[in-house]
GUBA-800693 format. One line per 10 residues: for each residue x, y, z of N, C-alpha, C, CB. Coordinates in nm, 2 decimals, decimal comma, padded with zeros to 4 digits. Glycine has a CB too. Example, Ala and Ser with C-alpha at 12.3 -4.5 7.8 and 13.67 -1.06 7.14 Angstrom:
<nodes>
01,32:-00,57:00,78:01,23:-00,45:00,78:01,32:-00,33:00,78:01,13:-00,45:00,90 | 01,28:-00,22:00,71:01,37:-00,11:00,71:01,29:00,00:00,79:01,41:-00,06:00,57
</nodes>
This chain:
<nodes>
00,47:06,00:-04,54:00,38:05,90:-04,48:00,38:05,77:-04,56:00,23:05,96:-04,47 | 00,38:05,67:-04,48:00,38:05,53:-04,54:00,27:05,51:-04,64:00,37:05,43:-04,43 | 00,29:05,44:-04,75:00,19:05,42:-04,85:00,06:05,36:-04,80:00,24:05,32:-04,96 | 00,06:05,26:-04,71:-00,06:05,20:-04,65:-00,14:05,31:-04,57:-00,03:05,08:-04,57 | -00,07:05,39:-04,50:-00,14:05,50:-04,42:-00,20:05,60:-04,52:-00,04:05,57:-04,33 | -00,14:05,63:-04,62:-00,19:05,72:-04,72:-00,32:05,66:-04,79:-00,09:05,76:-04,83 | -00,30:05,53:-04,82:-00,41:05,46:-04,88:-00,54:05,46:-04,79:-00,37:05,31:-04,91 | -00,52:05,43:-04,66:-00,63:05,42:-04,56:-00,69:05,56:-04,55:-00,58:05,37:-04,43 | -00,61:05,66:-04,54:-00,66:05,80:-04,52:-00,75:05,83:-04,64:-00,55:05,90:-04,50 | -00,70:05,81:-04,76:-00,77:05,84:-04,89:-00,90:05,76:-04,90:-00,68:05,81:-05,01
-00,89:05,63:-04,86:-01,01:05,55:-04,86:-01,12:05,60:-04,77:-00,98:05,40:-04,83 | -01,09:05,64:-04,65:-01,18:05,70:-04,56:-01,24:05,83:-04,61:-01,12:05,73:-04,42 | -01,16:05,92:-04,67:-01,20:06,05:-04,72:-01,30:06,03:-04,84:-01,08:06,13:-04,76 | -01,27:05,93:-04,92:-01,36:05,90:-05,04:-01,49:05,84:-05,00:-01,28:05,82:-05,14 | -01,49:05,77:-04,89:-01,61:05,69:-04,85:-01,70:05,76:-04,76:-01,56:05,56:-04,78 | -01,65:05,85:-04,68:-01,73:05,93:-04,58:-01,70:06,08:-04,60:-01,69:05,88:-04,43 | -01,81:06,15:-04,58:-01,79:06,30:-04,59:-01,73:06,34:-04,46:-01,93:06,37:-04,61 | -01,60:06,37:-04,46:-01,52:06,41:-04,34:-01,46:06,55:-04,36:-01,41:06,31:-04,32 | -01,45:06,61:-04,24:-01,38:06,74:-04,24:-01,23:06,73:-04,22:-01,44:06,83:-04,13 | -01,19:06,62:-04,15:-01,05:06,60:-04,12:-01,03:06,45:-04,08:-01,00:06,70:-04,01
-00,91:06,40:-04,12:-00,87:06,27:-04,08:-00,72:06,27:-04,05:-00,90:06,16:-04,20 | -00,69:06,21:-03,93:-00,55:06,20:-03,90:-00,53:06,05:-03,86:-00,51:06,29:-03,78 | -00,41:06,00:-03,89:-00,38:05,86:-03,88:-00,24:05,85:-03,81:-00,38:05,78:-04,01 | -00,23:05,78:-03,70:-00,11:05,76:-03,63:-00,07:05,61:-03,62:-00,11:05,82:-03,49 | 00,05:05,58:-03,66:00,10:05,44:-03,65:00,16:05,42:-03,51:00,21:05,41:-03,77 | 00,10:05,34:-03,43:00,14:05,31:-03,30:00,21:05,18:-03,29:00,03:05,32:-03,20 | 00,25:05,12:-03,40:00,30:04,98:-03,40:00,42:04,97:-03,31:00,34:04,95:-03,54 | 00,50:05,08:-03,30:00,62:05,07:-03,22:00,60:05,05:-03,07:00,70:05,20:-03,24 | 00,47:05,08:-03,03:00,44:05,07:-02,89:00,40:04,92:-02,85:00,32:05,15:-02,86 | 00,39:04,83:-02,96:00,35:04,70:-02,94:00,45:04,59:-02,97:00,22:04,68:-03,02
00,57:04,63:-02,99:00,67:04,54:-03,04:00,70:04,42:-02,94:00,80:04,61:-03,07 | 00,68:04,45:-02,81:00,70:04,34:-02,71:00,58:04,25:-02,69:00,75:04,41:-02,58 | 00,47:04,28:-02,75:00,35:04,19:-02,74:00,38:04,06:-02,80:00,23:04,26:-02,80 | 00,32:03,96:-02,74:00,34:03,82:-02,78:00,29:03,80:-02,92:00,26:03,72:-02,69 | 00,18:03,86:-02,96:00,12:03,84:-03,09:00,17:03,95:-03,19:-00,03:03,85:-03,08 | 00,27:04,02:-03,16:00,32:04,13:-03,25:00,37:04,07:-03,38:00,44:04,21:-03,19 | 00,32:04,13:-03,49:00,36:04,10:-03,63:00,41:04,22:-03,69:00,24:04,03:-03,71 | 00,54:04,22:-03,73:00,60:04,35:-03,79:00,54:04,38:-03,93:00,75:04,33:-03,81 | 00,46:04,29:-03,98:00,40:04,32:-04,11:00,26:04,37:-04,10:00,39:04,19:-04,19 | 00,21:04,39:-03,97:00,07:04,44:-03,95:00,09:04,57:-03,86:-00,02:04,34:-03,89
-00,01:04,66:-03,88:00,00:04,79:-03,81:-00,10:04,79:-03,69:-00,03:04,90:-03,91 | -00,06:04,87:-03,59:-00,15:04,92:-03,48:-00,17:05,06:-03,51:-00,08:04,89:-03,34 | -00,29:05,10:-03,55:-00,32:05,24:-03,59:-00,42:05,31:-03,50:-00,37:05,24:-03,73 | -00,41:05,44:-03,49:-00,51:05,52:-03,43:-00,56:05,62:-03,54:-00,46:05,60:-03,30 | -00,69:05,61:-03,57:-00,75:05,71:-03,67:-00,84:05,80:-03,59:-00,82:05,63:-03,78 | -00,83:05,93:-03,62:-00,92:06,03:-03,57:-00,99:06,09:-03,68:-00,84:06,14:-03,48 | -01,12:06,09:-03,68:-01,20:06,13:-03,79:-01,30:06,24:-03,74:-01,28:06,02:-03,85 | -01,29:06,36:-03,80:-01,38:06,47:-03,77:-01,49:06,46:-03,88:-01,31:06,61:-03,77 | -01,61:06,43:-03,84:-01,72:06,41:-03,94:-01,85:06,43:-03,88:-01,71:06,27:-04,00 | -01,93:06,52:-03,94:-02,06:06,55:-03,89:-02,15:06,42:-03,91:-02,13:06,67:-03,96
-02,13:06,35:-04,02:-02,21:06,23:-04,05:-02,19:06,13:-03,94:-02,17:06,17:-04,19 | -02,06:06,10:-03,91:-02,03:06,00:-03,81:-02,07:06,04:-03,67:-01,88:05,97:-03,81 | -02,07:06,17:-03,64:-02,11:06,22:-03,51:-02,26:06,21:-03,49:-02,07:06,37:-03,50 | -02,34:06,21:-03,60:-02,48:06,19:-03,59:-02,52:06,04:-03,56:-02,55:06,24:-03,71 | -02,43:05,95:-03,59:-02,46:05,81:-03,57:-02,43:05,77:-03,43:-02,37:05,73:-03,68 | -02,49:05,65:-03,39:-02,45:05,59:-03,27:-02,30:05,55:-03,28:-02,54:05,46:-03,24 | -02,23:05,55:-03,17:-02,09:05,52:-03,18:-02,06:05,39:-03,24:-02,03:05,53:-03,03 | -02,13:05,28:-03,20:-02,11:05,15:-03,25:-02,13:05,14:-03,40:-02,20:05,05:-03,18 | -02,24:05,21:-03,45:-02,27:05,21:-03,59:-02,16:05,29:-03,67:-02,40:05,28:-03,62 | -02,11:05,39:-03,61:-02,00:05,47:-03,68:-01,87:05,39:-03,69:-01,97:05,60:-03,60
-01,84:05,31:-03,58:-01,72:05,23:-03,58:-01,74:05,11:-03,68:-01,70:05,17:-03,44 | -01,86:05,06:-03,69:-01,89:04,95:-03,78:-01,87:05,00:-03,92:-02,03:04,89:-03,76 | -01,91:05,12:-03,95:-01,89:05,18:-04,09:-01,75:05,19:-04,12:-01,96:05,31:-04,10 | -01,67:05,24:-04,03:-01,52:05,25:-04,05:-01,46:05,12:-04,08:-01,45:05,33:-03,93 | -01,50:05,02:-03,99:-01,44:04,89:-04,01:-01,48:04,82:-04,14:-01,49:04,79:-03,89 | -01,61:04,85:-04,18:-01,65:04,79:-04,31:-01,58:04,86:-04,43:-01,80:04,82:-04,33 | -01,54:04,98:-04,42:-01,47:05,05:-04,53:-01,33:04,99:-04,53:-01,46:05,20:-04,50 | -01,27:04,96:-04,42:-01,13:04,91:-04,41:-01,13:04,76:-04,40:-01,06:04,98:-04,30 | -01,23:04,69:-04,44:-01,24:04,54:-04,43:-01,12:04,47:-04,48:-01,37:04,49:-04,50 | -01,08:04,50:-04,60:-00,97:04,43:-04,67:-00,84:04,46:-04,59:-00,95:04,48:-04,81
-00,82:04,59:-04,55:-00,70:04,62:-04,48:-00,69:04,56:-04,34:-00,69:04,78:-04,47 | -00,81:04,55:-04,28:-00,81:04,48:-04,15:-00,77:04,34:-04,15:-00,95:04,50:-04,09 | -00,81:04,27:-04,26:-00,78:04,13:-04,27:-00,63:04,10:-04,31:-00,87:04,06:-04,37 | -00,57:04,20:-04,37:-00,43:04,18:-04,43:-00,32:04,26:-04,37:-00,43:04,20:-04,57 | -00,35:04,39:-04,33:-00,25:04,48:-04,30:-00,26:04,55:-04,16:-00,24:04,59:-04,40 | -00,38:04,54:-04,10:-00,40:04,61:-03,97:-00,43:04,50:-03,87:-00,52:04,71:-03,98 | -00,35:04,51:-03,76:-00,37:04,42:-03,65:-00,47:04,48:-03,55:-00,24:04,39:-03,57 | -00,46:04,61:-03,52:-00,54:04,68:-03,43:-00,57:04,82:-03,48:-00,47:04,69:-03,29 | -00,70:04,86:-03,46:-00,74:04,99:-03,51:-00,82:05,06:-03,39:-00,83:04,98:-03,63 | -00,76:05,17:-03,35:-00,83:05,26:-03,25:-00,90:05,37:-03,32:-00,73:05,31:-03,14
-01,03:05,39:-03,30:-01,11:05,49:-03,37:-01,15:05,59:-03,28:-01,23:05,42:-03,45 | -01,13:05,72:-03,31:-01,18:05,83:-03,24:-01,26:05,92:-03,34:-01,06:05,91:-03,17 | -01,38:05,95:-03,30:-01,47:06,03:-03,38:-01,49:06,16:-03,31:-01,60:05,96:-03,42 | -01,46:06,27:-03,37:-01,47:06,40:-03,31:-01,57:06,49:-03,39:-01,34:06,47:-03,29
</nodes>
């Protein structure tokens, strides 16, 4: 797994009590987009977490974005979040 993906996964695990985290790099699906930047990722993160499931969806997503604030500004172009 790519270093940035491992870093993101580890950061989520350390910040939120999760049962499982999976991360998929979907950047290859966006190469023809006008704003595509090969230095930034299009990611899908699936998080299994009782804590996040108890939260309103918007609040849970805000928490994930706040944890990944630095990565969002420098390395991630798009982040799809699924909480199960």
